[in-house]
C-alpha positions in Angstrom: 10.7 2.1 10.8 8.4 4.2 8.7 6.7 2.8 5.7 7.4 4.6 2.4 3.8 5.9 2.4 4.1 7.3 5.9 7.4 9.0 5.1 5.8 10.6 2.0 3.0 12.1 4.1 5.0 13.1 7.0 7.6 14.9 4.8 4.9 16.9 2.9 3.2 19.8 4.7 0.3 19.7 2.2 -0.3 16.0 2.6 0.0 16.3 6.4 -2.7 19.1 6.4 -5.0 17.0 4.2 -4.7 13.9 6.4 -5.0 15.9 9.6 -8.1 17.7 8.3 -9.8 14.4 7.3 -9.0 13.0 10.7 -10.5 15.9 12.6 -13.4 16.7 10.4 -14.2 13.4 8.7 -15.0 12.8 5.0 -15.1 15.9 2.8 -15.7 17.0 -0.8 -12.8 18.4 -2.8 -13.9 22.0 -2.6 -14.1 21.9 1.2 -10.6 20.6 1.5 -9.4 23.2 -1.0 -11.0 26.0 0.9 -9.9 24.8 4.3 -6.2 24.5 3.5 -6.0 27.4 0.9 -4.4 25.5 -1.9 -4.8 25.6 -5.7 -7.0 23.0 -7.4 -4.0 21.6 -9.3 -1.8 21.2 -6.2 -4.7 19.6 -4.3 -5.4 17.2 -7.2 -1.7 16.1 -7.3 -1.6 15.6 -3.5 -4.9 13.7 -3.4 -3.8 11.4 -6.3 -0.6 10.6 -4.5 -2.4 9.9 -1.2 -4.9 7.7 -3.0 -2.2 5.8 -4.9 -0.4 5.2 -1.6 -3.6 3.8 0.0 -4.0 6.6 2.5 -7.3 8.1 1.2 -10.2 6.7 -0.8 -13.1 8.4 -2.6 -16.5 7.2 -1.6 -19.8 8.6 -2.7 -18.2 11.9 -3.9 -16.3 12.4 -0.6 -12.7 11.8 0.3 -12.0 9.9 3.4 -9.1 8.2 5.2 -8.4 4.5 4.8 -7.3 2.4 7.7 -3.7 3.2 6.8 -4.6 6.8 6.6 -6.1 6.7 10.1 -2.9 5.1 11.4 -0.8 7.8 9.9 -3.1 10.5 11.2 -2.3 9.4 14.7 1.3 10.1 14.1 0.5 13.5 12.7 -1.7 14.3 15.7 1.2 13.6 18.0 3.4 16.0 16.0 0.9 18.9 16.1 
């Protein structure tokens, strides 16, 4: 059974892209994520805030990276791609 946080990521194309990008390219700054997935700043802020609140990403030294939970979820996303 999926955890609520997993379901929220897997059901959102934007969140899936963010998690997949962080998995494949590692920690990134906000602007790099924005440029890579071609999204507005406001939409990205909302998605990142949701991911952080659900414990999927964390901010560390100005970069955004996956938590252990985020890494687990990224494995499921990889198998979907």
